[in-house]
N, C-alpha and C positions, 0 to 999 in steps of 0.2 A: 945367759944361754938357757938356763932352766925356765926363765920367764917366757922366752920365745917358744920353747918347746911346749910348755903348758898352754900357751895361747893358741898354737896350732892344733893341739889336741882338743881344746875347747871348741874351736871353730869346726873341726871335723865332727865332733860329737853333736854340735848344734845342727850341722847339715844332715846328719843321720836322723836326728829327731824330727826335723822338718820333713824329710823324705818319708819317714815312718808315718807321720801325721797325715801327709797327703795320701799315702797308700791306704791308710785306714779309712779315710774319707771316701776314696774311690770304692773300696770294698763294701763300706756301709751303704753307699748309694746303690751298688749292684745288688746287695742283699734285699734292700727295700724294693727295688724294681722287680726282682724275682718273686718276692713275697706277694707283691701286688698282682703280678701276673698269675700266680698260682691261685690266689684268693678269688680272682675274677674269672678264672677259666672254668667252664662248665663241661663236665663229661656228660655225654648224652648218647642214648641209643636211638637211632633214627628208625621209626616204625615204617616199614614198607608195606603199602597196600598189596594184596595178592596179585592184582593185575595192574601193571604199570603201562599206561598208554603213551605217556610223554615224559621227557626229562623234567625234573623238578628240583627245588631247593628247599631245605628245611633248616631253620635257624633256631636259636634258643627261645625266641618269643614270636616267631612268625614263619610263614612258609609261602611258597609260590602258589598261584591259583591252580596250577595243574595238580599239585599235591592234594589240595582240598577237593578237587573234582574226583580224583581217583578214590580217595577215602570215602566220599559220599556215595559213589557207585557201589563200593564194597558194603557199607552199612545198609544201604537201601536194599541190596540183594539179600542180606541176612534177614531183614525185616519181612521182605516179601516172600520168603521161602519158609516162614514159620508154620509148623504143624505140631500135633501132639508128640510126634516122634522126636523132634529136634528142638523143642522150646527151650530146654535148659542149655543146650549147646549154643544156640543162637543168642540167648540172653547173656551168656558168659562172654561171648565175643563182642556184643554191643556194649557191655558194661565197661570195656577197656577204653571206649572212645566217647562215652556220654558223660556229661556233668551229672553229679548226684541227683539234682532235681529232675533232670531230663530222664535219667534211667529209671527213677521211681515211677514216673508216669507211664513210660513206655512199657516197663515190666508189668504194671497193673493192667494195661490195655491188652497186651499180647496174651497174658495168662487168662484174662477174661474172655478173650476171643477163643482160645483153644478149649476152654471149659465148655463151650457150646457145641463143639464138634461131636458128631455121633461116634460112639465107641466102636461100632461095627463097620465103619467105613474107613478105608485107607485113602487118605487125601495126599495128593502131590501138589505142591505150590511152588511157584517161582516168579521172580520179577525179571523182566527183560528190558534193560535200559536201551533207549533209542537215541536220546540226546542229553547233553549235560551243559548247563550254562552257569557262568559265574558273574555275579554283580559286584564290582569293586567297591561301590559306595557303601554297601551294607555287609560286605564279606559273606554274602549268601551264595549257596550253590543249589541249583534246581536240577534234579535228576528226573527227566521225563521218560516214561516208558509204559509198559503194559504189565498189569498184575494178573497172573494166570493161576488157575487151579483146575485140577481134574481128579475125580474119584474113579475107582476101578470100574471099567466097562461104561463109563460115561464120557460124553464129549467135553473137551476142555472149555472152560469159561474164561473170558478175558475182559478187562476194562482198562481204560487209559487212566493213569494216575501220575501224580507228581510228588516226589519227596523233596522237601525243602530243609536245608541245613544251614546253620550259621556257626562257623568254626572259629576256634582260637587255639594258638599254641601256647601252652602254659608250662614253663620250665622244660621245654623241649618235647612235651607230650601233646599230641593232638586231642582236642576235646570239643564236641559240638555243644554250644550253650543254648541253642534254640532249635526247635524242630517242628515241622508240620507236614501233613500230607493231605491231598485232596484230589478229587477226580478231575479229569480234563487234560488238555494239552497246552494250556496257556499258563505259564508261571506267574505267580503273584509278585512281580517285580515292583520297584518304586513307581515306575511309570504306570503299570497296571493298577496299582492301588490309588494313584492320583486320578486315574480315569474312572475308577470304580470306588468312590468314597464310602459307599454303603453296600459292600458285597453281601450276597446271600450266604449266610453261614450254614453249612451243611454239617450234620452231626457225624462225628467220626464213626467208622464202621468197626466198633470194638467187639461186636458180635457178628458172626458170619451171616451173610445174606443168602437166601435160597434162590437158586437160579437153575432151571432145568434139572431139578432133582439132586443138586449137589450144593455143597457149601463152599463159598468163595474164600480166598485168602484175605487177610485183614488189610484195611487201610487205616493206619494208626495216626491219630492226631495228638500231639503233645505240645501244644502251643503255649507252654509256660516258660516265659523268658525271665 
């Protein structure tokens, strides 16, 4: 009788041990799954452009074209409105979205531009976007518009310019890796470059140009990729 009793107890203990082992394996697998999920989950703050024209999506390493377009309009407007009065504010805003090489060049060009402005003249400058285009093959955004400036008691001066950006999303943060600006209304897309293999290179307007007794706002070129 004692042998039967001991046998039953041994079988019961064996079943408990097997059940405990299976439960531990399930718990171990759950812990590994949760650990992997936590290690690969990225917390991010989505940077919203001040003016949102369309719905967009932002991921850890990419974004929709509408997001790039809205961010390009914002940065172009900051560049086009730079004067002595707001140079530091504008550069601080631009620095949040430019790669270090890009920001270094843009900062030097804009500071060089404002250093040429007359001290005794109050200049108002602004960029008016007219159209924005996205090129999927190069991930470039072309902001087409007019660059305007006006001194006190003087007529406003305007010229057609294009701001060109090439964006990337790095760890959830938008950053333009390449930038250029030039006069005109025709973006330098892949098709344009193919049809114009040797385009005339115009010097960037890093110093203001005189027109009708006033200084125009800058057309900055920072084509360092």
